[in-house]
C-alpha positions in Angstrom: 26.8 9.2 -1.1 24.6 6.5 0.8 22.9 3.7 -1.7 19.5 3.6 -1.8 17.4 2.9 1.5 19.9 4.3 3.6 19.4 7.4 5.6 22.2 9.9 4.6 23.6 11.5 7.6 25.0 15.4 6.9 28.1 17.0 8.3 28.7 20.1 6.5 26.9 22.7 5.6 27.8 22.1 1.7 27.0 18.5 1.6 23.6 20.2 3.1 23.2 22.6 0.1 24.1 19.7 -2.0 21.2 18.1 -1.5 18.7 20.3 -0.7 19.9 22.0 -4.4 19.6 18.6 -6.1 16.3 17.7 -4.0 14.6 20.9 -5.8 14.9 19.9 -9.7 13.6 16.2 -8.2 9.7 15.6 -7.5 11.1 12.4 -4.7 9.8 13.3 -1.2 13.2 14.4 1.4 12.4 13.5 4.7 14.8 15.6 7.3 15.9 14.4 10.6 16.9 16.8 12.9 18.6 15.1 15.7 20.9 15.8 18.5 23.5 13.1 19.7 22.1 13.6 23.3 18.5 13.2 22.7 16.6 10.1 24.1 13.8 10.2 21.7 16.2 10.7 18.9 17.7 7.7 19.7 14.6 5.9 19.8 13.7 7.0 16.3 16.4 6.6 14.4 15.9 2.7 13.3 12.6 3.4 12.8 14.0 6.3 10.4 16.6 3.0 9.3 13.4 0.7 8.6 11.5 3.6 6.3 14.5 4.2 4.6 15.1 0.5 3.2 11.3 -0.3 3.2 10.7 2.9 0.8 13.4 3.4 -1.6 12.0 6.0 -3.4 12.4 8.3 -0.6 15.7 10.1 0.4 15.9 10.1 3.9 18.5 13.0 5.6 20.0 13.3 9.4 21.0 16.7 10.8 22.6 16.7 13.5 21.6 20.2 15.1 24.8 21.0 17.3 26.6 20.0 14.0 24.4 22.3 12.1 23.2 24.9 14.2 22.7 27.4 10.9 20.8 24.7 9.0 18.4 23.5 11.6 17.6 27.9 12.3 17.1 27.9 9.0 14.4 26.0 9.1 12.8 26.6 12.3 13.3 23.4 14.1 13.2 24.6 18.2 12.6 20.9 19.3 14.1 17.2 18.5 13.5 15.0 16.9 11.8 17.2 14.1 11.2 16.1 10.6 10.9 18.1 8.1 9.2 17.0 4.3 10.4 18.5 1.2 9.5 18.2 -2.5 10.9 20.4 -5.4 13.1 22.2 -2.1 9.6 23.6 -0.8 8.7 22.1 3.1 4.8 20.5 2.5 4.8 18.9 6.0 6.5 18.3 9.2 6.4 15.9 12.4 7.8 17.6 15.8 8.5 14.9 18.3 9.1 10.8 18.5 5.7 10.1 17.2 6.3 6.8 15.1 3.0 6.1 13.7 2.4 9.9 12.5 5.9 10.1 10.5 5.1 6.8 9.2 1.8 8.2 7.7 2.9 10.9 6.7 6.2 9.7 4.8 3.5 6.8 3.5 1.3 10.0 2.6 3.6 12.1 1.0 5.5 9.6 -1.3 2.4 8.5 -2.9 1.1 11.6 -3.6 1.4 14.3 -6.2 3.2 17.6 -5.6 1.2 19.6 -2.9 2.6 22.7 -1.0 1.6 23.6 2.7 
């Protein structure tokens, strides 16, 4: 388990299930970065996500490689990389598709400070 302020890479379905199940009992914002090693825009967004994780330790940042865990990506309807899915209490509340730094930062700020909402 990574310390606060880091992006946690998920490499197994079991690790994903563990993180997802524990997020259901918390009102903490979870941001999941669905990425791929061959994806240029994903590499562009990686340091931005890492920077957000350092600035916002109250938010849990997870990284899922779609080639490593295709069933998880399918389960969440991920069709393009990068896709950032925002979860609260195990429910999807928002998403950002594509390498849009400003949109990502705005939505992380919005949802990390807001009470639980459903999309």
